[in-house]
N, C-alpha and C positions, 0 to 999 in steps of 0.2 A: 583221493587228492583233490587238492584247491584247483579251480581253472584259473589259470593264467591270460589276464585280460591284456590284449594288446594297446600301445599306450595309446594309440588314438582314439581308441574306443575305453578307456579309462579317464580321461581329458573331456573327451563328450560326456560321461556319466557325472562326472563332477561340476562341468558347466552348468548338467540341468538342473541338479541339487543345488548350487550358488542361484540360478536363475528363480528356480520353484521359491525358495528362501525369500530371494528380494521380494518376488512377486506377492507373499505374505504380509512382510513386515509394511510392503506400501500400503495392501488391502486395509491392515489395522490402523495406519497412521492417523493420525487426529490434528490437524492442523492448528498453530499457536494461536491464530485468527479468532478460533473456536471457541477456544479454553475460557474467558472470560464468561461466554453466555452459557457454557455447560456449568460452571461452577455456580452461577444464578440459578440455573435449575434445581441442580443436586441441594442447594439452600432451602427452596422453593419446598422441596420433596422432604425433608429435613423439618421443617418450620410447620408443615402442613400433617405431619404422620403418613406420607404415603410412601409406596414403594416406588422405586424407578420404573417407570415403563410406557405403554401408550397413553393408561388413563391418565397418569397425572402428566404427563406431554401435554395433553390437549388442554386438561385441565387447567395449566402454568400459561399454555398458549392464550387461552380466555380471559384468562385474571389478566393478562398483561394488555389486553385492549380496554376491558371493562373497568379495571379497577386501574391498576398501572398506568392508563393511558398512554402506552407508548407509541411511537414514532410508527410509520407502517415501517420505514427501512429497518429498524431497529428489530421488529417482529418478523420480518424475514427473513434475517440473520440466526435470529432466534430458532427458529424452525429449520433451517439446515445444519444449524450447530446440533441442535438436539437431536435431530432425525440422525446426524453421523454418529453423536456417541452412543445412540442406541443401539444403531447397526453394528459398531464393532463391538462395546460392550456387552451387549446380549443376542447380539446374531438376530435381531430383529430385520425382516425383511420386507422393505413400505413396499414392494412390489405386489407380495401378497395380503396387503392388508389394505384394500379397496374403501372399507368404510372408515377409516383413521383418514385416510388421503381426502376422502372424501368430508370429513367434518372441518379438515384443515381449510380446505376450499369454502366449506361455508364461514367460516370462520373469519377467512380472509375477506371474505364480500361486505363485513361489518365497517369496514374503512370506506366502505361504496356510500353508508350512510348521511344525511347530512349532518346529522348529530358528533361525528368523528371527524369533519371536512376538516378540521385543525391539525388531526393526526397524519394528514397525507404530506402538508404543507413542508416543505422542505428548503431551508435557509443553508447553504454552505458555507464556508469560511469567507471572510471576504477580499477584495483586491485592494490595496494600499492605494489612496486616491493621492496623497502626496509623495511621487513616486522621485521625486528632488529631494526632499527631507530623509525619504528612502537612504537614498545613494549617498547622502552626508554621513548619514551614520553609519552605514557600511565601510566608506572609507576610514573612518575615524578610528576604525578596530585594530586588536594586534595582527600581524600578517598572517597567522592562521585562519583565526577567525576571518577576517576581510575574505580571505581567499574560499573559503568554504560558503558564504552567503554569496558571494557575487556566481559562484558555480552555480549555484541552488535557483537562484532567481533569473540568469540569464538561459541557462536551460532548462527553466522551467519543469525539475525532474521532482520526483514523489519520492518519499524518506526511505522507500528500500533501494531506489537506484541511487541516493547518496551513499546509504553507509557502503554500498558496493563497490563505486568505484573506485579504480585505482589509478596511480598516477600513471603508469605504462598504457592508458586508455589514452592518454590526451597528446596529440599532435599538436606542437606547438609553431610548430611551420606552417602547418594548415588551419590555425584555429579553428579546432576540433576536439571534441571529444566522443570516443564511441564508449555508448551506455546499453548494457543489457536490460532491456525493459520486462520483467518477470512476469506482467500483468500479461504480454501479448505473446512471449516467447519468442523474443526475438532481438536483434541487434538494432540500434538506430545511432547515426552519427549526428549531433548536434553543434551548432556552430557556437564562438565563442566571439566574446567582445576582443579589442586589444586589450584593454582594463581587465578582465576577467586573465588573458592569457598571462601579464604580468602579472598579477595576482598569483597565481599558481605556480610560476617560475620562480618568483620570491619565496613562497612557501618553500618549495622543493628544496631551495638552494639552503634557508637558514636551517632547515631542519636536516637537511641530508638525505633526504628520500631517494627511496628505489623505487625501480619500476614497479617492483610487487608490493609496495607500501600502499595501503590504502589513506585516499584522499581524506575522509574525515578522523579515522582511525583513533587513539585516546591519548589525551595528554595529560600525566597526574599533577598532582599540586605543585612539585619544583619545575615543571614546565617541560617535564621527557617524554618526548613523543614516544607511542610504542605502536605497531602496526596491528590492526585489530577489526575484525569486522563488526562493530557495536549495533546492540538492538535500535530497532526503530524508533522503541520508546525514549531510550537514552539521547537519539538524536533529535527528537521532538523539546525533549529538556534542555537540551544543546541551545536549540534554535530559539527557544522562549525566554532561557537568562542571556544570551547574547543578544538581540533584536526584538524581541517580548513578541514573534512572531511566530507561525508555523510556515513547515514547507509550503504550503494549499495557499495559504496568502501569499507565498511567492510567486508561486504555479499560476495563479488566477491573474496576477498584477502583471506578469510579462503576457500571457495571453489578449490582457485588456489594452496594454502598452502597442504591443505589433498590431491589433487588430484598428487600432485609433489612429496609426502612422499611417494605415491603408492597405497591409497587408491582407491577400485574400484568405480563404480558410484554409486552402491547401497547403498552403506557407505557412502557416500555422502549426499544424499536426504534425510538419515534417520535425519541426522543433520543440513539440512537447511531446512526441512518441505515441498520438494518438491514430489510429486508424479509421477512425469516424468523424469525416466532418457534422456529421448528425451530433454525435455524442457532445463532440468539442462546444457545438453551437448551443446546445440544450443547456450544458451543464456549468461552463466557462462564460461565454460571451453574454450570458444575461444579468452578471454581475457589476457590466459596466453598462450605466446611464448616460455617459457622454456621447457617445456617437447618435444618442437617440437624441439629446438637448440641441445637438446642432440644427433639428431640424423640425423645431417648435417653433 
């Protein structure tokens, strides 16, 4: 006679199975950001007639420095992506591969050699020096493009934040927008200028946007809007097509503008969503020379 389980016990077992399935799926997930580097590694294996595995990985990382002369930050991304790929695909446990980890560390050390000094130089996206010209350009755009570009500039948001932003995230009375920053895994409230608020309200009215509609969304050739979370790559193309810039150009422009007006680092981090003033100072404020010029 089959055992009859109490309802609570049955629900518990069902939930256990669902939980284990979820954990297993997550453990095998490969992030989209890794896929380009993985494709390049796989192509290298094919072109050199090597099997995918530790030896070909180390060989590819060596060639990346010696022959391809890739920047250090690009090389580090390759290490992370390929390690993840081999872990998921071939069940390689790198904690049990000390020799491979040691060789990766030795290869990384080549970036400390003087002959490779150019490979550690990082030049990020630059700020826009002619801010008045940028504002004239944005203000001349159609309603939708104007609203999106203004919000990106004023909030100094990353592409991933822009594509996820919804109309319901805006508080027009408070001149603010709530943004979930994936990198920090937390919500930030960012301030909006009166011009940005008006632009979003005009955009909302023209396209009859609802609270759950995405700010960026998608518009077809006939001008019809559809609510969709587009990819960051699609957003990059949108900005380049619209104003010839990237979200990071706008982000660095806003940081520099706030700093040149006298804002302290804590105030700027509140608007940008940084959790570290050191990160902000090292990676964003070094693009601005105007503050230095004042004291020369």
